[in-house]
LUMRO-923851 format. One line per 8 residues: their letters; for each residue z, y, x of C-alpha. Coordinates in steps of 0.5 Angstrom, whole numbers. Layout:
BEGIN
a> Z Y X | ...
//
This chain:
BEGIN
mnlanwar> -57 -53 -43 | -58 -61 -45 | -64 -64 -47 | -62 -65 -54 | -62 -57 -55 | -68 -56 -51 | -72 -60 -56 | -69 -57 -62
yglaatla> -71 -50 -59 | -78 -53 -58 | -78 -55 -66 | -75 -48 -68 | -81 -45 -64 | -86 -50 -67 | -83 -49 -74 | -84 -42 -74
taaggvlm> -91 -42 -72 | -93 -48 -77 | -89 -45 -82 | -93 -38 -81 | -99 -41 -81 | -98 -45 -87 | -96 -39 -91 | -102 -35 -89
irrpthan> -108 -40 -90 | -109 -38 -97 | -107 -31 -97 | -113 -27 -99 | -115 -21 -94 | -114 -16 -100 | -107 -18 -102 | -101 -13 -103
hdaapars> -96 -15 -98 | -90 -13 -102 | -88 -20 -105 | -87 -21 -112 | -84 -28 -115 | -90 -30 -118 | -94 -29 -111 | -88 -32 -107
arharrfg> -88 -38 -111 | -95 -40 -107 | -91 -39 -101 | -87 -46 -102 | -89 -51 -97 | -87 -57 -93 | -88 -58 -86 | -86 -66 -84
dyrvtgat> -79 -67 -87 | -78 -59 -88 | -78 -55 -94 | -82 -48 -92 | -81 -42 -96 | -81 -34 -95 | -82 -27 -98 | -85 -21 -95
vsiratpe> -83 -14 -97 | -86 -7 -94 | -81 -2 -92 | -82 5 -90 | -79 6 -84 | -80 4 -76 | -79 -3 -74 | -73 0 -70
qildcwqs> -69 3 -76 | -71 -4 -80 | -68 -8 -75 | -62 -4 -74 | -60 -4 -81 | -60 -11 -81 | -56 -12 -75 | -51 -6 -76
dpqlwrdl> -50 -4 -83 | -44 -8 -86 | -46 -4 -93 | -52 -9 -93 | -48 -15 -90 | -44 -15 -96 | -50 -16 -101 | -54 -21 -97
eylpipeg> -55 -28 -101 | -59 -32 -96 | -61 -28 -90 | -57 -30 -84 | -52 -24 -82 | -52 -22 -74 | -45 -23 -71 | -43 -17 -67
nqpdlllp> -39 -20 -62 | -44 -25 -60 | -51 -22 -59 | -55 -29 -60 | -51 -32 -66 | -52 -31 -73 | -47 -32 -79 | -49 -36 -85
saelrama> -49 -31 -92 | -45 -33 -97 | -50 -37 -102 | -53 -40 -96 | -47 -43 -93 | -45 -45 -101 | -52 -49 -101 | -51 -52 -95
srplliri> -48 -59 -95 | -46 -59 -88 | -43 -53 -84 | -48 -48 -81 | -48 -46 -73 | -54 -41 -72 | -57 -38 -66 | -63 -33 -64
vtrregel> -68 -37 -60 | -74 -32 -60 | -73 -25 -60 | -79 -20 -59 | -77 -13 -59 | -79 -9 -66 | -84 -15 -67 | -80 -22 -68
iawasegd> -73 -25 -69 | -73 -33 -70 | -67 -37 -71 | -65 -44 -71 | -59 -48 -73 | -55 -52 -67 | -51 -58 -67 | -52 -65 -70
dhadmhgr> -46 -64 -74 | -49 -58 -78 | -55 -57 -83 | -62 -57 -80 | -65 -50 -81 | -70 -46 -78 | -72 -39 -79 | -76 -32 -77
mrlhdnga> -77 -25 -79 | -83 -22 -77 | -85 -14 -77 | -92 -12 -77 | -96 -5 -79 | -98 -5 -87 | -101 2 -86 | -99 7 -91
kgiavevi> -94 2 -94 | -90 2 -88 | -87 -4 -84 | -88 -11 -87 | -82 -15 -86 | -83 -22 -87 | -78 -28 -87 | -80 -35 -87
mavrprdf> -74 -41 -87 | -75 -48 -86 | -70 -53 -88 | -68 -60 -89 | -67 -61 -97 | -62 -67 -96 | -58 -61 -92 | -58 -56 -97
astlktea> -59 -59 -104 | -51 -60 -105 | -50 -55 -110 | -56 -55 -114 | -59 -61 -118 | -66 -62 -115 | -70 -60 -109 | -74 -56 -113
mmaealkl> -68 -52 -115 | -66 -51 -108 | -73 -48 -106 | -73 -43 -112 | -66 -41 -110 | -68 -40 -103 | -75 -36 -104 | -72 -31 -109
gilrdlrr> -66 -30 -105 | -70 -28 -99 | -74 -24 -103 | -68 -20 -106 | -65 -19 -99 | -71 -16 -97 | -71 -11 -103 | -64 -10 -102
mkmlietg> -65 -8 -95 | -71 -4 -97 | -67 0 -102 | -61 1 -97 | -66 4 -92 | -71 8 -96 | -65 11 -101 | -59 10 -97
eiatarmr> -56 5 -103 | -57 -1 -106 | -58 -1 -113 | -54 -6 -117 | -52 -8 -124 | -45 -6 -122 | -47 1 -120 | -50 3 -127
pdaa> -45 7 -132 | -47 2 -138 | -46 -4 -134 | -41 -9 -137
//
């Protein structure tokens, strides 16, 4: 691995740590860990040249069940908007989902850079010709609510605002997209299906 890649992996770890700290500084100790759009709006922050945003949803399942759903269930993958999708043939590679790929002004090559079983997976884009993104999924016990699944992503706006008019619109789309993805995973794990408008009999 060359020096440039080592530098990028170090940046990914720094961003994951700093972004997590930024998101937790203002979180009240009594706060409900289930994210809602208004609450998630406070998560949008900056770290250097990066825009940092994220969401948290609690799921009644074990960490192993949650990670297995994300890593192995094609039913979830087809509905994901912004959460990267594991690439089955290469354990360290993630594929950008449709909306994330469309948002990027350059291609995305994403690799897992840190993995702590049942606790944390962190990823980062790779290659100078690719859009610059870092992210992580952290799982921790949330008592009776189950396991809190927190996803944080940090992106360089100039690499991701190509399909949106402003950086603020990009950040809002990313924030709400992550939240929707986590809620879809929650529905699939807890009920066995993802409820969408097309499943309703009266859906046009």
